C-alpha positions as CSV (number, residue, x, y, z in Angstrom):
1,M,2.1,-7.9,-8.6
2,G,4.3,-5.1,-9.8
3,Q,6.8,-3.3,-7.7
4,F,7.0,0.5,-7.7
5,I,10.0,2.7,-7.6
6,H,10.4,6.4,-6.8
7,V,11.4,8.6,-9.7
8,G,11.7,11.9,-8.0
9,F,9.5,14.4,-6.2
10,G,7.0,11.7,-4.8
11,N,6.4,10.3,-8.1
12,I,6.4,6.5,-8.4
13,V,6.4,4.0,-11.5
14,N,5.5,0.4,-11.8
15,T,8.7,-1.4,-12.8
16,D,6.8,-4.1,-14.7
17,K,5.7,-1.5,-17.2
18,I,9.2,0.0,-17.9
19,V,10.7,-0.9,-21.3
20,A,13.7,1.3,-21.1
21,V,15.5,4.0,-19.2
22,V,17.5,6.2,-21.4
23,S,19.5,9.6,-21.2
24,P,17.7,12.5,-22.9
25,E,21.1,13.7,-24.4
26,S,20.8,12.2,-27.9
27,A,19.0,13.7,-30.9
28,P,16.7,10.7,-31.3
29,V,15.6,10.8,-27.8
30,R,15.1,14.5,-27.9
31,R,12.8,14.0,-30.9
32,L,10.9,11.2,-29.1
33,V,10.3,13.5,-26.2
34,Q,9.2,16.3,-28.3
35,R,6.8,14.1,-30.2
36,A,5.4,12.7,-26.9
37,R,4.9,16.2,-25.6
38,E,3.0,17.2,-28.8
39,E,0.9,14.1,-28.7
40,G,0.3,14.3,-25.0
41,T,2.0,11.0,-24.1
42,A,4.8,12.5,-22.0
43,V,4.5,12.6,-18.2
44,D,6.7,15.3,-16.9
45,A,7.8,14.2,-13.3
46,T,10.7,16.7,-13.0
47,Q,9.0,19.6,-11.1
48,G,10.7,22.1,-13.5
49,R,14.0,20.5,-12.9
50,R,16.4,19.4,-16.0
51,T,15.4,16.1,-17.3
52,K,18.1,13.5,-16.8
53,A,16.2,10.3,-17.6
54,V,13.6,9.2,-20.0
55,L,11.5,6.2,-19.0
56,V,10.0,4.5,-22.0
57,M,6.7,2.5,-20.8
58,E,5.0,-0.4,-22.3
59,N,2.0,1.9,-23.5
60,S,4.4,4.1,-25.4
61,Q,4.1,6.8,-22.8
62,L,7.3,8.6,-21.7
63,I,8.0,9.6,-18.1
64,L,10.6,12.4,-17.7
65,S,12.7,12.3,-14.6
66,A,15.1,14.6,-12.9
67,L,17.0,11.6,-11.5
68,L,19.9,10.0,-13.5
69,P,19.2,6.7,-15.4
70,E,21.7,5.0,-13.3
71,T,19.8,5.9,-10.0
72,I,16.5,4.7,-11.5
73,A,18.1,1.4,-12.7
74,Q,19.7,0.8,-9.2
75,R,16.3,1.4,-7.7
76,A,14.6,-1.0,-9.9
77,R,17.4,-3.7,-9.3
78,Q,17.1,-3.3,-5.6
79,H,13.4,-3.8,-5.8
80,A,13.9,-6.9,-8.1
81,D,16.5,-8.4,-5.5
82,V,14.0,-8.2,-2.6
83,G,12.8,-11.7,-2.1
84,P,10.3,-13.5,0.4
85,A,10.5,-12.5,4.1
86,V,12.6,-14.6,6.4
87,G,10.9,-17.8,7.1
88,E,8.8,-17.8,4.0
89,E,9.1,-20.2,1.1
90,G,11.9,-19.6,-1.2
91,D,14.5,-18.1,1.2
92,G,16.3,-21.4,2.2
93,T,15.3,-21.6,5.9
94,D,12.1,-23.5,5.5
95,G,10.6,-21.7,8.5
96,Q,13.2,-23.3,10.9
97,E,15.5,-20.4,12.0
98,G,18.2,-21.5,14.3
99,E,17.2,-25.2,14.3
100,G,19.5,-27.8,12.6
101,D,22.3,-25.6,11.5
102,G,24.4,-28.3,10.6
103,T,27.3,-27.5,13.1
């Protein structure tokens, strides 16, 4: 199941579908955004603010965000680092918190 991250102004995106998060400053990315707008495959999540990041999705759609690429990447990393809850399989406690700590 995919994780979702906030990309600004109440908009969320499935992290499993993100191919890249890029800055809109370069000419090739600007052309890519313009073409996506013309083709109707750009989703503007900036609420009229300046676009600071462009998320390239698996289905070739672009999501325009007013957040910095670094902010979006950090949020995606934080969601990826979240593991199972304490006491669940995979966290190293085997459901035995406080017992047999080896001291």
